[in-house]
N, C-alpha and C positions, 0 to 999 in steps of 0.2 A: 482541530488537530494541530499538529505543534511541527513548526517550521526548523526546531533545533534539531540536532545531531545527538542521539542519547548519550548519557556518559558509559564508559565501559563498567559493567557490574562486577562489583568485587569480588574476590575468589571466596569471601567467606563471609557471615555474618548478615546475610539476606533473610534467615528466617523471621525476622520480626516484622517482614511485611508479607507472611504468609497470611494471614487473617483477612487479607481483603477479602471484599464481597463477591469477587470473580472467582478467588481460590475455595471460598466457602461453596459456592454454586457447584465448581468443578466437581469435590468431594461428594456433596449432594447428590450428584448423578451417579457416582459410583454405588453410595450405600442405596440408593433407590433402585438400584439395577438388582442388587444382591439381595435385599428385603423384598423384591417385586418376584424374583424367580422361586424365593423359598415359599411367598404367599401362592402363587401361581402351581407351582410344583414343577418338577422336570418336564419338558415336553420335547421330543426330538421334533416334532413340527415347530414348536419356537424355536429350537437351535438353528433347525435349517432358516428359517426366516431372520433370524439375527445374523447369520452367515452371509445370506443373499444380500439383505439390506446393507449388510458391511462392505461387501465387493463393489455394489453399485455406487456406493457413497463414496468409497474410496476413489472410482474412476472420476466420480465427479470433483471430488476434491483435486486430484492429481492433474486431471486436464484442466479444470478450471482454476482455480486459485494458484497450481503452481507452474503450469507448461504455458498459460494463455496469461493471467494477471501479473505475474511475478517476471515471466522470460519473455512475454510477447511471441510465443515459438511458431504462431499462425496467425491468420487474419479471420476475422469473422464480421457480421454486420450487428449495429449499434443494438438492434434488438436482440440477437442471440446473445450478443456481451453479456446485456442485462438478464437474459433467462441464466446464463452460466453464473453471473455473481449471485442471483436469488439463490440458486440450486446449491452453489457451494456454500452459502452461508448457513444452508440449513443443516451443515455439519456441526455446527457449534464451535467453530473455532476462529469467532473475530469476524472483525468488517473485512470487507475486500481490499481495501487502501491498507488496512493494519496489516493486512498478512503478507502482501506484497512487498509492503516497505520493510517489515523487518527481517523476510527472505532475500531481498536484495543487499540490505546490509550485512546479513550473512556472509553472502558472496563476495562482497568486497573487503570484508575483514575476517574471513574463516581462517579459523584456528589460531587467531592473534588474541591481543588482550581484549580487544574491542568486539570481539564476537559475542554475540548474547548467547550461545549454547556450543560451546567447546569444551568435548569430555576431555580432551588431551589437558587443557587447562583447568577446568574446573569441576572435573569428575561426572560419573556417568549420570546422576541424579538431579545435577545442574541441568545437563545437557538435554536429559530427557522429559523434564518436566519442571524443574527447580525454579528454571529461568522463567517461566510462564507466570508460577503463581508467585514467585517473590520479587520479581522484577517488572516495574510496572513500564513496558514499552509503549512509547506513544507515538500514533502514526506521522511521520516525517512526510510532510509533502512534496518536500526537495527530491525525495528518491522515487515518487510517483506521480511526477507532474503530468505524464503522458495520460495517467487514469484520472487524477482529480481534476482534469479539466471538465470531466465529466458529470454535471450536477446530479443523475440518479445515482452514479456510484458514491458521490459525497454523502447523498442522503442514506444508501445502505451502510455505510461505515459508520453511521450511529449504534449506538451500542442498543437503543431501544428498536432499531432496523434488524440488527442479524439475531437479536435474540429473538426478534418476532418472527424471523425466518426459520429458525429452529422449531419454537414453540408450534409453529404452524404444521410441520411434518409430524411433530408429536401428537398433535390432534388429530391430523389425518390417519394415524395407525391408530388411534382411541377410536375414531367414528366407523373406520371400516373394519376390524378387528378386535374391539374391545379390549379389554384391561391386558390379556394375555400378548397382543399384538402391540400395546403399549410398550408394556416391560421387554418384550423380547425383540421386536422390529425395531424400537428406538432407543430405551434405556441399553439396552444390553450391547446393541450394535454401534450406539455412540461413544462407550468406553471402550470397545474395540477399537474404532476407528480413531479416536484420540491416539492410544498407544500403537496402534500401527503407523499411523503419521510420525509421532515423536520418534518413533524406533529408527527413523532415517538421521534425525540429529544424534542420537546416541547410539546405537550399533553400528550404524554405516560408517562412522568416524574411527570404530574402534576394531571391527572383525569383517574379514575377507582379503580380496586380494587388490591389487595396485598396477593395472595394466599400465596407467599413465603417471609418468612423474608430475603430478601437480602440487603447486607450492602448499597445500593444505593436508589433510590425514584421511579425505576421501576413500572409500573402497567398496568394490562392488561384492555381492552375496546373492546369488541365487536363489536362497531362500528367501530372504527378502522381497526380491523382485517377484515372487510368486504370492508373497503376502500383502505387499501393497500394491500390485498392479503394474509394474515395472521401476519403481521407484528406487529399489534396491541397487539397480546398475548406477550407483551414485559416483563412483570415481570417473566413469564415462560422462557423467553431467556434470561434474565439476571441469572434466577436460571439455566440454563443450557446452555451456549451460543453456542457449537458446535453441538448442535441438528439440524437435516435437517428439523423437525417438532417444530414448536414453538406452534402449539395448541395441547397440552399435550395429552386433552381426545376428545373422539370422538363428541361431541358437541361443540368442539372449533373448527370453519372453519378455514381452512389453505389452501387457494387456491395454494398457490406456493408450497406447499407440495404434493398436490396432480399431479401437473405438474411435479413434480421432482420424482415422483413414476411413472409416465408414459413414462419419460426418463429413467428409471431403466427396465422398461420393454422393452423398445427399444432397452438397451443394450448400451445406450450412456453415462450413467454413472452408479456408481455402489458404495457399502459400505456405504449407507446412513446410518449416525451415529444418534442413538435415545437415549432419556434419559433412564437411567436403572429404573425399578418401584420403587426401594426406592427414588429416586428422584422426582417423579412425584406424589406419594402418590395415595389416592384413588378419587374417581369421586366425 
């Protein structure tokens, strides 16, 4: 892990680094998903499995990576923290410290020249996926010192560990449901999960409403909120990042927050942070 703050990625000229191993693996999963669907044939049951897996995994990513590790929007035990980290890493989106550090950096520098994925400055492609494929962000422990103090999280942040986490999920689909479950349940849902998550970096800074005058270009989108289990209330989130709920009003559907409330009732998490009334304003 690096203790250095990353340099701002240049506005152009990043294509020379697209052939990194991680980039090839990323596109390899896309190709495998397409080839697998063709080989297995269309299946409504398979499509349902892909969508079901997608939404379950989206909640894990948003609750684990985003609201807990990146923003510490609630508290939990060390054991459940470890479970959240392993489950989140099965999404194939990198190590837990890596994910939290680049996201905290995004909030610190949002839509400025040092932001790693600003669509307004570097375009839609770069914000959506180009930054990930072309710019080699290194985990910055100065941004995640609260997390890096746990040796198990440092271990999980190693490439071998988070690759093993997502590979274990793929193997589980294969063992339980065979090739079709592997293709639809893992490959297809992983591709959907990637682009659903990345849509917040791209679409949610370009399209939607801005009820709050934040320094960045974040926007609220009810459609993105439905597709990402609540993350589409992105302007709300930039107004008060540490909130466990991103849907501030009763009509703003936030499935991840509903799941967090359930975990709170079960005693697995506690002290969910919510925005004060003066931040939320009127309905």
